[in-house]
C-alpha positions as CSV (number, residue, x, y, z in Angstrom):
1,K,-32.5,103.9,240.6
2,Y,-31.9,107.6,239.7
3,D,-29.5,107.7,236.8
4,D,-29.2,111.4,236.2
5,F,-28.1,113.6,239.1
6,R,-29.3,116.7,237.3
7,F,-32.8,115.3,237.6
8,H,-32.4,115.5,241.4
9,N,-31.2,119.1,241.2
10,R,-34.4,120.0,239.3
11,I,-36.5,118.2,241.9
12,I,-34.7,119.9,244.7
13,C,-35.2,123.4,243.3
14,Q,-38.9,122.8,242.6
15,F,-39.3,121.3,246.1
16,A,-37.5,124.4,247.6
17,V,-39.8,126.8,245.8
18,D,-42.9,124.9,246.8
19,V,-42.0,124.5,250.5
20,K,-40.9,128.1,250.8
21,A,-44.2,129.3,249.4
22,V,-46.1,127.1,251.9
23,R,-44.0,127.4,255.0
24,G,-42.0,130.8,254.5
25,L,-38.8,129.1,255.1
26,S,-35.4,130.5,253.8
27,F,-34.4,129.2,250.5
28,A,-31.0,128.2,251.7
29,L,-32.5,126.3,254.6
30,V,-34.8,124.3,252.3
31,I,-32.0,123.5,250.0
32,F,-30.0,122.1,252.9
33,H,-32.8,119.9,254.1
34,A,-33.6,118.8,250.5
35,F,-30.1,117.7,249.7
36,N,-29.9,115.8,253.0
37,Y,-33.2,114.0,252.1
38,I,-31.8,113.2,248.5
39,A,-28.6,111.8,250.1
40,L,-30.7,109.3,252.1
41,I,-32.8,108.1,249.1
42,M,-30.0,107.9,246.5
43,P,-28.7,104.4,245.9
44,E,-25.1,103.6,247.1
45,G,-22.8,102.4,244.4
46,K,-20.9,99.2,244.8
47,L,-17.8,97.6,243.3
48,I,-18.0,93.8,243.7
49,F,-15.2,91.3,242.7
50,V,-17.0,88.1,241.7
51,P,-15.2,84.7,241.3
52,T,-16.3,82.7,238.4
53,P,-16.1,78.9,237.6
54,I,-12.8,77.3,236.6
55,G,-13.8,74.7,234.1
56,N,-17.2,73.5,235.4
57,L,-19.9,76.2,235.1
58,E,-21.7,74.9,238.1
59,D,-18.8,75.9,240.4
60,I,-20.4,79.3,241.2
61,T,-22.2,80.5,244.3
62,L,-25.8,81.6,244.5
63,R,-24.7,84.9,245.8
64,A,-22.4,85.4,242.7
65,I,-25.3,84.7,240.4
66,R,-27.5,87.2,242.3
67,V,-24.8,89.9,242.1
68,L,-24.3,89.5,238.4
69,L,-28.1,89.6,237.9
70,E,-28.5,92.8,240.0
71,A,-25.4,94.7,238.9
72,D,-25.8,97.7,236.6
73,A,-22.8,96.4,234.5
74,I,-20.2,93.8,234.5
75,A,-16.5,94.4,233.8
76,A,-15.2,91.2,232.2
77,E,-11.7,90.1,231.3
78,D,-13.0,88.1,228.4
79,T,-16.6,89.1,227.1
80,R,-16.9,85.9,225.1
81,K,-16.2,83.7,228.1
82,A,-18.5,85.9,230.2
83,K,-21.4,85.4,227.6
84,I,-21.2,81.6,228.0
85,L,-21.6,81.9,231.8
86,M,-24.3,84.5,231.5
87,D,-26.3,82.5,228.9
88,K,-26.2,79.5,231.2
89,Y,-27.7,81.5,234.1
90,E,-29.9,83.7,232.0
91,I,-28.1,86.9,233.0
92,D,-28.7,89.9,230.7
93,T,-26.6,92.5,232.5
94,P,-24.6,94.7,230.2
95,V,-20.9,93.7,229.8
96,F,-17.8,95.6,228.9
97,A,-14.2,94.5,228.6
98,M,-11.6,95.1,231.3
99,H,-8.4,93.1,230.6
100,V,-4.8,93.5,231.5
101,R,-4.2,95.8,228.6
102,N,-6.9,98.4,229.4
103,E,-7.4,97.9,233.3
104,R,-5.6,101.0,234.3
105,K,-7.6,103.2,231.8
106,R,-10.9,101.5,232.7
107,A,-10.3,101.8,236.4
108,E,-11.0,105.6,236.7
109,G,-14.2,105.2,234.7
110,I,-15.4,102.3,236.8
111,I,-14.7,104.2,240.1
112,N,-16.6,107.2,238.8
113,Q,-19.7,105.0,238.0
114,V,-19.6,103.5,241.5
115,K,-19.5,107.1,242.9
116,E,-22.5,108.0,240.8
117,G,-24.5,105.2,242.4
118,K,-23.8,102.3,240.0
119,T,-23.1,98.7,241.0
120,I,-20.3,97.2,238.9
121,A,-19.4,93.6,239.1
122,V,-15.8,92.5,238.1
123,I,-15.2,89.0,236.8
124,S,-12.1,87.4,235.3
125,E,-11.9,84.7,232.6
126,A,-12.0,82.1,235.4
127,G,-11.4,82.2,239.1
128,T,-11.1,85.2,241.4
129,P,-10.3,88.7,239.9
130,G,-7.0,90.1,241.0
131,I,-5.4,86.7,241.6
132,S,-3.1,86.3,238.5
133,D,-6.0,88.1,236.6
134,P,-7.0,91.7,236.1
135,G,-8.4,93.4,239.1
136,H,-5.4,94.4,241.2
137,S,-5.0,97.8,239.6
138,L,-8.7,98.5,240.0
139,S,-8.6,97.6,243.7
140,R,-5.7,99.9,244.3
141,V,-7.5,102.8,242.6
142,A,-10.5,102.1,244.7
143,I,-8.5,102.2,247.9
144,A,-6.8,105.5,246.8
145,E,-10.3,107.0,246.1
146,N,-11.7,105.7,249.4
147,V,-14.3,103.6,247.5
148,D,-15.3,100.5,249.4
149,F,-15.5,97.3,247.5
150,E,-16.4,93.7,248.2
151,V,-14.7,90.5,247.2
152,L,-17.0,87.4,247.2
153,P,-15.6,84.0,248.2
154,G,-15.6,81.4,245.5
155,A,-13.6,79.7,242.8
156,T,-9.8,80.1,242.9
157,A,-7.2,77.7,241.3
158,F,-4.4,77.5,243.8
159,V,-6.4,76.5,247.0
160,P,-7.7,73.1,245.4
161,A,-4.2,72.5,244.0
162,L,-2.7,73.0,247.4
163,V,-5.0,70.6,249.0
164,L,-4.5,68.0,246.2
165,S,-0.7,68.3,246.5
166,G,-0.6,67.0,250.1
167,F,2.0,69.7,250.8
168,P,2.0,71.3,254.3
169,V,-0.5,74.3,254.2
170,A,1.3,76.2,257.0
171,G,3.3,79.1,255.6
172,V,2.2,78.8,252.0
173,H,3.8,81.3,249.6
174,F,1.9,82.2,246.5
175,E,3.9,83.7,243.6
176,G,1.3,83.6,240.8
177,F,2.5,83.4,237.2
178,L,6.3,83.6,236.7
179,S,8.1,84.3,233.5
180,H,11.1,82.3,232.3
181,S,13.5,85.1,233.0
182,G,16.7,84.4,234.9
183,K,15.6,86.7,237.7
184,N,12.6,84.5,238.3
185,R,14.5,81.3,238.2
186,R,16.8,82.7,240.8
187,R,13.8,83.6,242.9
188,L,12.4,80.1,242.6
189,A,15.7,78.7,243.6
190,L,15.8,80.9,246.7
191,L,12.2,79.9,247.6
192,Q,13.1,76.2,247.3
193,A,16.2,76.8,249.5
194,T,14.3,78.4,252.2
195,A,11.2,76.1,252.0
196,R,10.1,74.6,255.3
197,P,10.6,70.8,255.5
198,S,7.4,68.7,255.3
């Protein structure tokens, strides 16, 4: 991968001088074609949300392992938990912290890295990023900046819990973590009152 866009600029300018000398083309025309060529060969950055195991480290997909291995960096909710997973699968990708307290500050820098051609994988402590875990703010910034991102299928807590419960799965309402405030207690009471009969 090309890490420094200034390096491309130097190549383009030298390319332009050389081609002009040989072919007699206008400098502006050569620059136009050179930039188009570089745009084709430059790597496209990616932002990928990667689910990680909940409890059992074997509950991870082969695709998730490949993405973590190939990424330029990993944004992790808990770098210590990430190291345990990475040691098991011999992943040596650089890791930096992105948790609930710094996600909004980190988001802009992550998006800029993706725009520069980097692939950034996002993982939470366990489960799928953005589901009661950091990732939501980052996804909103990506959408606002027109940066495409992928969300891999994989481990998430509430789906196995739903299946184990035996409750009807039609019309499931997921609230995530609720505090003990009176407002949330009233909301739970409202949800219970409007719940569909089994």
